[in-house]
Steps between C-alpha positions, in 0.01 A plus 500: 500500500608221734202434722470377854435137575272301725585215735576212531874484438818349641767725645843514341717625783748373750424562863650821630725415792699704741786277602509406863124449531389172654421226248178411683374854456604498137313174443184642658515810280562299184199277557288806562617659178438183303142487625454872430561456128273203455746210512379186674681450831567130558654456841743223582589425139164329440346490153158658442280365225179633352311504175446816302219424259609166354869567562670342799759718668774442753694758698795452730731734689834447664813687608817436298785702348447754780151593386137389516377329187156427355426233238163485323401264220170422325434165335446128556860445614529818707580306819787314337623821338521710816647208698776454245560876475546530876746211506693653212531838675624328816755302297633812327516687831710215636743540210545876510449631854812684617367472855512120485854363539392176333372667181682462172578871479633514858731206437636665186552826689691312769730317259513754217411239240272208424295301255150633458161337478303558181279770652786689663703486180208640302438785745871584518526505121203738473644716778833534322325581171300777664813621680664557163189648342449752782871585506542361849195649671362153564780317680467161670821565700344784702465271805799641700373854444152413624656342808717805564194723516323239713217421259578128505635470855269721705795704632410827332744786476644752257850381405807718511654600166799271552302184570262583217791530258642167614174310458402675177813352339337157539183597315572421135328212325752519215735315737265199514607207281211285384511225236135404505524256789790600726554841659816651646464826692770764520704515819281620789187510285157367596193468286136563585225404255230679697461773239385251239387192695133589552454583133641163400287331767177664380578392143546143624160518671341600168664199332358271768154650462508449125620139538185434704273663245447816704388775265427753774732551796726739686785506747600791721850486647511822698553771239506244218169410338471270199184374334403246239203563275211718611277476806231229489243757382717574197611845616869584540660470842528832684823578683519802727814714520573634847509876552864558615383783724184329621417273788448123488263403222487846344503452126638744247388314188368166378629298204292256295725210403487160330789250493740753655720561799459834681790580732555818700809640674523818703695669774194495729509120524792442737716751679653607829553840656811638665554855630176611340588375152336212314712238323319273255595142415553560126875550476680643198790261425691786340519706818411258778238744633120473482360611166407867513316637198166629373302174523273380780412164346539292185251237383609267221247305294624208291421147395845412639479507882874450541579802286235714669639425845856594410402810305271652763800569723741588218262754347446658841875554531517650150257778586225630274699596191718190511199272546319657203804467275547137603135423428519660157790268416317191634134587455410161352599328825308699762287800591512710815328747728723762661397707800721802557592659830255778410217247477479508120390177330665408171399189304648356181272508200466122473292477819358851521145380429532231768577746780228663711607781732326498838630832631446856382669578171596293199790292376728634229592261220863422421534472123725248331669775301643826625 
């Protein structure tokens, strides 16, 4: 039986947001939620240092890539590690932000082509690989569709069938030409690396930690959590999975993880309402409409943060049966926790012993074979 867990743990969830709310109010709620789950709030971007036993630790928080982030490292060079990690996140954000006209991605979207930096080329290559492997469900050219619905512009509305059809014709990453360094977009296309960027960024943070001899550390980028090693006391890190139907800080289950990324996507994260109906931000590139299936959330666990980030959304779009079939074909690369619309918890067998359910009931195990 999968037992319940005890605190402390870090939350793996993105902040639920109704579009149109004031950013100041959102910021206040986020800080409150961070404090509620035991993260150290460091106002003003300051670094907080302390010793835990003989281990020195450093924690820093900042806002980047449209989310609040927490960096924690234990070791002699923890200060250098978190400083360098923060600078790296800010650099990557400057490359990829579609809201920044001076970013590399924005310039390519404006001209339709361009030579890429090493990091952007690597992320684009991975994005196109996953596009092919998911049969188009992960698509880096979804940017015009997100804008049409208002998820990237703030002008939220349900598009008419005609305008949806027109924009949907632009969403097709097979029309992107990429030779490893230079990219040429199809006519009218725009790319957005947001569906994979945080996973790549968290993996880069782990590389920086390791370069500074950090054997115990974590980074939380909104709904993306990645850890290196175990906690200083030798126990695995504990990452809480948000209850899709619960309030802020309400945890459905806790995962024990070591050297893994834990990334969650769900329809409860971002949405808007119109005429009494809710429209979530996860759009199905096949139809142009928000994904509508039997899943409430998908949590992907993998040593590859980039892969986990891209797959969390793709698996959500697939629905329960599609996600299970995909996992069975790629089970060496990742594990997952699926929460259905009925509140059922399903966990793949590779991490079933690492999951502790904190609500009534148990988790069912997804076997590798039918």
